[in-house]
C-alpha positions, 0 to 999 in steps of 0.5 A: 500500500502506498503512502498516499493510500495509507494517509487517505485511510487514516484520515477516513478512520479518524473522521469516523471517530475510530483510532486507526489500527496498525494494520490497514490492509483489511480497511483497504480490502473492504473499500476495494469493490470487486468492480475494480478488478484488483487481486483483493476485493470487498466480498470476503469482508462483506461476508464477515461484516454481515455477521459482525453487524448483526451481533453489534446491533443486537448488543447495541439494542440490549445496552440502549433499549433493554425495555423492548420486547424481543419481537420489537427489538428484532424488527428494529435491528432489521432496520439498523442493518438494512441495505438502505441504512448502510447506503445512507451510512456510507453517504453520511460518512463520506466513504465514497471518495475512499472507494476503489471502484471500476469505471462501469460501476462508477457510472451506474447511478442506479446501482450506486446505493447498493455499492455503497451499502456493500462497502459499508458492510465490508468496512464493518468486517474490515474494522473487526479484523484489523483490530484482531476480532473479539471484544477489541474488534467489536469495540471498534465497530461500536465506536463507529456505529453507535452514534449513528444507531442512536439517531436512527433508533430514536427516529424509528421508535418515534415512527415504527413504520418509517420507510415502510408505509405500505405495511402501515397502510395495510394494517390500517385498512385491515383494521378498518375491515377494508381489505388490502390496498390496491396499487397501480404503477406505470413506468414513466421513464426508461432511465435507470437513474431517474428518481421519477421513473415510476408513478404509482397510485393506491386506493383503499376505502376513502383514502387515495395517494400518489407517489413517484420513485426510481423503482416500483417499490419506492413509488408504492411506498411513497403512494402509501405514505401520501394516503396515510398523510390523509390520516396524520401528517407524514413522518420524516422521509 
């Protein structure tokens, strides 16, 4: 690893609030996407990071939210380790400038969130390994993720259906004896990076909503959110 890359990784870790370990190779490996075509890439550490992330999230919830039942804790953990959350984490922590990615993947706007999520998860594994695993490795992961988890958990506990308005709308409609909401989606653009590629309308009982998104799922979520907004103001984004 050359000096410039080493300095870049040290600066990144310091920005994350983590003391740089003596061995930076796992960090470099975690931030090297397969698309770069190099000898070492993120996949091994992404696999490790998946397991470490779930354990660390469980420890976080046990420590910070012991009053929650197992079912609610499990649902909250699923949000705190989701690809959506990891992609947002990578963006918040400005991981992208430190990523080594191939030219084609770098130009794929639609797949950029997935790429960020993969490397964020790999970085969890990289930190764990760089600090020797065990309690020291988990401590490094907690140092990075705990402030972000605190903020996310607070938002999710205030609005349990945040990011899953389809479930909330379905629970409301079934509770009212109205059956399942009906969704109708249309593709309005052929561009994979267009955030308004799909338009969706939903109807259930007296409620109707319209939403747009870069995917059908996102458009459906936004339509459900708009419909729920007729019952109460929409919570967050």
